[in-house]
N, C-alpha and C positions, 0 to 999 in steps of 0.2 A: 472897474464899472461891473467885472462879468459877477462878482459875486454882488455886489448891491443888490442885479437884476434878480439872482438863484433865490436871498435872502426876500427881498421883496416878492417871488411867488408863489414861497413857502410860507403864508402866513408875517411874512418879516421875522421868521424867527433865525437865530447865530449860527453857526455848522456844526453844533449839537443838536440842533433841533428843540434845544428844549427850554432856552432864555432870548424872548421878546425882543430884538432889537429895535423896530418900527412897526406902525402899523403894516400891513402885508393885508395879501390877498390870499387863494385859494386858486391858480392859475396854472396847473400842471396838467391839463386839459390838450391833449393832442385829437387832428383830426379824426387818425383811427379809431381812438378812444372813443369821439365823439360820434361817427357812422356803426361804432359795434353798438353802443350805450342806444342810441336811435334805432337799431332790430331789437333792443331789449324791453323800447319801453313797453308794450304789445305783454310782456310776465311780467312789466314790474306790481301792479294786483296784485298776482298771485305768490310770486317773490315774499310785499310787505308781510302776506297772509302764513305763510312758511316761515317769516320772520319771530311773527309772533309767534307761532306755535314754537317757536326753540328759543324764543325769551320766557316760554310761562312755564315750559321742561326745565329750562336750571333754576327757576324759582322755585320749582316744587324738588330738584334733586338736591339745592344745595339752603333748602330752608331748616334754620335753627342754627346754621355752620357757618354762615357771615354773610354779610350786610349786601340788600340784593335790590336794584332797582326798582320804584313801584309808579303805578302808573295809575293818574288820576281818573275816578270819572268823567266820560268823557273825552277820553285824548285819548287817540292811538297810533301811537308814537311805531317811529318807519325802522326801530331796533340795528342802526348801524353799528353797533356796538353794545355788548351786553359785559358792565363795570359791577364787580363786586368790591365790597370795600372789607381789609380785615386788619386788624394790627399787624399781623404776621403776612403781609404782603408778599417783606423777598423774600422767607421761608416757603410759602405758597410758587413763589417764579422760579422760583430753582428747583424746585421739586416738580413742578411740572416741564420745564426745562429739560429734566432727569430725564421722566418718561417720554420726551420726544412730544413735548404737547408747547405748541407755541402759545403766550399770551404776550401785552404788551402796560407799558406807564405812559399814557398818551401824557399827563401834565403830572410834572417834576415840580416846575416853581409856581405860586400863585401866581396868577395875574399882578395881583397890585405890590409884587415881590420883583417884576421883569422891567430893566431896563424902558421895556416903551411905554406904561403906564407908571411911572415915576412922577410924574409930573402932573399926574392928575387927582383928584382929594377925593381919598377916602375916609372912612373911617377915624379919626384919633386911634391914634395907637394897632396893634398887633390884630390881624384877624386870621384867631387860633381855628375855628372850622375850616376854613379853607384851605389853610397849613397843613392839619389833619388830614384831610382828604386827600393832598398830595401825597403824602406818607401811604396811607393806605387804599388806594387806588389801583386796580387791575384788571385790563381788558382782556376778557375770553375770547378766546377763538366765536366765531357768530357768521352765520350765513343762512341762505335760504334752503342752503342743501345739507344742512346740519341733522345727520343722524341721531335717533334717540342713542343709538349703542355708543356713540360717541361723546357723546353728550355723558355717558352713563361714568364713560371711561375718565373723563374729562373731571365730572363731580367725586368721582373717585380719591381720583388724585389730590386733589383739593384737602379730599377729610384723612386720607395717609398723612398729608403734610402737616396737616393739622394734629394732628396724636400725635406726629414723632418732638420726642424732646426734644 
């Protein structure tokens, strides 16, 4: 029962947190977190502006190096994550880690291949774009207090990783 509840509160994921076993929730919110976030609500607008600035900085620093998110006109993302794409994702991730820089791969299995969604209709055949995305995406450090120096260090580490043979 405990394992079922843990899975349900974490999007229905299995212990490895990479494969959905069931449709779940994101219910990891406690009272202390709620109290802190209630206090931070007044800062939300300013923090979103800072995140937008951080995303724009990443995009400038990584232009021509990796694929990065684009924003359609009239859309204002909050930038909870900044996720790049590169065919050499694992090389970049290792180099970042070796350089003391955290990065994350949040989606390792396309939804249509996860156990949870196997009964749902999808197009006949494979979904190569979704599979390729899962093989290429890497989320970089992101937050409202990310400074230019740190972002430059991260971008330089990515460039170094992609230059290595």
